[in-house]
C-alpha positions as CSV (number, residue, x, y, z in Angstrom):
1,X,102.0,69.8,70.2
2,X,102.6,72.6,68.1
3,X,101.7,70.6,65.0
4,X,98.3,69.8,66.3
5,X,97.5,73.4,67.4
6,X,98.5,75.9,64.7
7,X,99.8,79.4,65.5
8,X,97.9,82.5,64.9
9,X,100.2,83.5,62.0
10,X,99.9,80.2,60.3
11,X,96.2,80.4,60.7
12,X,96.1,83.9,59.3
13,X,98.2,83.0,56.2
14,X,96.2,79.8,55.6
15,X,93.0,81.9,55.6
16,X,94.5,84.5,53.3
17,X,95.8,81.9,50.8
18,X,92.4,80.1,51.0
19,X,90.6,83.4,50.3
20,X,92.9,84.2,47.3
21,X,92.6,80.7,45.9
22,X,88.8,80.8,46.4
23,X,88.6,84.3,44.8
24,X,90.7,83.1,41.8
25,X,88.6,80.0,41.5
26,X,85.4,81.9,41.9
27,X,86.5,84.5,39.3
28,X,88.0,82.2,36.7
29,X,87.5,78.5,37.6
30,X,83.9,78.1,38.8
31,X,82.3,79.9,35.8
32,X,84.2,77.6,33.4
33,X,83.4,74.5,35.4
34,X,79.7,75.5,35.9
35,X,79.5,76.4,32.2
36,X,80.9,73.0,31.2
37,X,78.5,71.3,33.7
38,X,75.5,73.3,32.2
39,X,76.6,72.5,28.7
40,X,76.9,68.8,29.6
41,X,73.5,69.0,31.4
42,X,72.0,70.7,28.3
43,X,73.5,68.1,26.0
44,X,72.2,65.3,28.3
45,X,68.7,66.9,28.3
46,X,68.8,67.3,24.5
47,X,69.9,63.7,24.1
48,X,67.1,62.5,26.4
49,X,64.6,64.7,24.5
50,X,65.8,63.3,21.2
51,X,65.7,59.7,22.7
52,X,62.1,60.3,23.8
53,X,61.2,61.7,20.3
54,X,63.0,58.7,18.7
55,X,61.1,56.4,21.0
56,X,57.8,58.1,20.1
57,X,58.7,57.9,16.4
58,X,59.5,54.2,16.8
59,X,56.2,53.6,18.6
60,X,54.4,55.5,15.8
61,X,56.3,53.5,13.2
62,X,55.4,50.3,15.0
63,X,51.8,51.3,15.1
64,X,51.8,52.2,11.4
65,X,53.6,49.0,10.6
66,X,51.0,46.9,12.4
67,X,48.2,48.9,10.7
68,X,49.8,48.3,7.3
69,X,50.2,44.6,8.1
70,X,46.6,44.4,9.2
71,X,45.4,46.2,6.1
72,X,47.6,44.0,3.9
73,X,46.1,40.9,5.6
74,X,42.6,42.2,5.2
75,X,43.3,42.9,1.5
76,X,44.8,39.5,1.1
77,X,41.8,37.9,2.6
78,X,39.5,40.0,0.4
79,X,41.5,39.0,-2.7
80,X,41.4,35.3,-1.7
81,X,37.7,35.5,-1.1
82,X,37.1,37.1,-4.5
83,X,39.4,34.7,-6.2
84,X,37.7,31.8,-4.6
85,X,34.3,33.1,-5.6
86,X,35.5,33.7,-9.1
87,X,36.9,30.2,-9.2
88,X,33.7,28.7,-7.9
89,X,31.7,30.7,-10.5
90,X,34.0,29.6,-13.3
91,X,33.8,26.0,-12.2
92,X,30.0,26.2,-11.8
93,X,29.6,27.7,-15.3
94,X,31.9,25.1,-16.8
95,X,29.9,22.3,-15.1
96,X,26.6,23.8,-16.3
97,X,27.9,24.2,-19.9
98,X,29.3,20.6,-19.7
99,X,25.9,19.3,-18.5
100,X,24.1,21.3,-21.3
101,X,26.5,20.0,-23.9
102,X,26.1,16.4,-22.6
103,X,22.3,16.8,-22.7
104,X,22.5,18.0,-26.2
105,X,24.8,15.2,-27.2
106,X,22.5,12.6,-25.5
107,X,19.4,14.1,-27.2
108,X,21.2,14.1,-30.6
109,X,22.3,10.5,-30.0
110,X,18.7,9.5,-29.1
111,X,17.4,11.2,-32.2
112,X,20.0,9.5,-34.3
113,X,19.2,6.1,-32.7
114,X,15.5,6.6,-33.2
115,X,16.1,7.5,-36.9
116,X,18.4,4.5,-37.4
117,X,15.8,2.3,-35.7
118,X,13.0,3.7,-37.9
119,X,15.2,3.2,-41.0
120,X,16.1,-0.3,-40.0
121,X,12.4,-1.2,-39.3
122,X,11.5,0.3,-42.7
123,X,14.2,-1.8,-44.4
124,X,13.1,-4.9,-42.5
125,X,9.5,-4.3,-43.5
126,X,10.5,-3.7,-47.1
127,X,12.5,-6.9,-47.1
128,X,9.8,-8.9,-45.4
129,X,7.3,-7.5,-47.9
130,X,9.5,-8.4,-50.8
131,X,10.2,-11.8,-49.4
132,X,6.5,-12.3,-48.8
133,X,5.6,-11.2,-52.3
134,X,8.3,-13.6,-53.7
135,X,7.1,-16.5,-51.5
136,X,3.5,-15.7,-52.3
137,X,4.3,-15.6,-56.0
138,X,6.0,-18.9,-55.9
139,X,3.2,-20.4,-53.8
140,X,0.5,-19.0,-56.1
141,X,2.3,-20.2,-59.2
142,X,2.5,-23.7,-57.9
143,X,-0.9,-24.0,-56.1
144,X,-3.0,-21.9,-58.4
145,X,-2.0,-23.6,-61.6
146,X,-5.6,-24.7,-62.1
147,X,-8.4,-22.3,-62.7
148,X,-10.7,-23.7,-60.0
149,X,-8.1,-23.1,-57.4
150,X,-7.5,-19.6,-58.6
151,X,-11.3,-18.8,-58.4
152,X,-11.6,-20.3,-54.9
153,X,-8.6,-18.3,-53.8
154,X,-10.0,-15.0,-55.2
155,X,-13.4,-15.6,-53.6
156,X,-11.8,-16.2,-50.2
157,X,-9.7,-13.0,-50.6
158,X,-12.8,-11.0,-51.5
159,X,-14.7,-12.4,-48.4
160,X,-11.8,-11.5,-46.1
161,X,-11.7,-7.9,-47.5
162,X,-15.5,-7.6,-47.0
163,X,-15.2,-8.8,-43.5
164,X,-12.5,-6.3,-42.6
165,X,-14.6,-3.5,-44.1
166,X,-17.7,-4.6,-42.2
167,X,-15.7,-4.6,-39.0
168,X,-14.5,-1.1,-39.5
């Protein structure tokens, strides 16, 4: 039983050795250990602070990125609207010019057709008049060979002219 219940001397020396080891550790070991623990704690806190700052910076960058993207989309939409409006304007102007040009060409063609028609009618009238004169000449030469026929024909013409003058 002596192993389970220690002697007073053994207890004394165990206490002295414990006190000496505790004193040496308290004097030399604990400050080094606590210093290292504090340094490690400071480093962990610094790392956490930097991680928070980095997280905030990432959040700010994400916000800025989204803002830039939305601005770019708005600018893109604006440019597309302006381009569409410009395109519509150009197409509209081109259509208007084409209509005006077509109207001018049609009017010019109508004028040319009218002039050609008038010229053709004049030519036909001239031709008919010339043919009529030739036919009349031939008819008159044959029919009016006698003086009595010529006089009767002249009187009839004079009567017709007088009738037309009386009507007007």
